[in-house]
N, C-alpha and C positions, 0 to 999 in steps of 0.2 A: 627669544633666547639667543639667537644668533647676534643680534645687535648688542646685547649685554656682553656676550663673549668677545665680540669685536671691540667694544668699548674698553674692556679690560686689556685686550691685546693692543689697543691703540688705533684700530681701523674699524669704525662703526659701520661704514658702508659695505665693506667686504663681509663683515660679520652678519649684517642684515641679509645680504645676498645669499650667504651660505645657509642661514636659518630658513630663508624662503625656499631654497632648493631642497633642503632636508624635509621641510613641511610638505612640499609638493610631492616628493617621493613617498613620504609616509602616507599621504592621502591616496595616492595611486595604488599603493600596496593594499590599503584597507578596502578601497573600492573594488579592486580585482578579487580579493578574498571574498568579499560579500557577493560578487557576481558569480564566482565559482560555487559558493554555498547555495545560492538561489538556483543556479542551473542544476546542481545535484538534487535539490529538493524537487524541482519541476520534473526531472527525469524519474525520480522515485514515484511521484504522484502519477505520472503517465503509465509507469509499469503497473502500479496498483489498479488504475482504471482499466487497463487492458486485461488484467487478471480477472477482475470482477465481470467484465463484459464477456470474456471467454467462459467463465463459470455460468453466467446467465444463458448463454447460447447453448451450452451443453445440457443444462436443465430443461430448456425449451425443447431441444431435440429429443430428450428422454421422455418428456411429457407427450410429445407428438407421437412417438413410437408406441407408448402405452395406449393412447387414444386410438391409434390405427389398429392395434391388436384387439382392443375391446370392440371397436366398430365392426371389424372383420368377424369376430366370434359371434356377435349379435346377428349380423346378416346371415352368417352360415347357419345359425340356429333356426332362423326363419326360412331356411332353404332357398335363400337368394344366392345367385351365382356371383362370386367375387372374381374380378379379373385383375 
């Protein structure tokens, strides 16, 4: 495109250089946008993974507490001393 514009203006070399520069800038802008989107997606995935892990840890702790209460009640019913 730059070479065509330069040909119309009478300087193909300058037009080609301008076209190459514009293309490079456009490519850099697209690459940076894609990187920001990917980084945002990765951060979102990490947050979701942490939330799932925290939920699993809470459920495990609740299950352990329920087991401990049941075990303690069973041992007390059999007249074992619980310390």
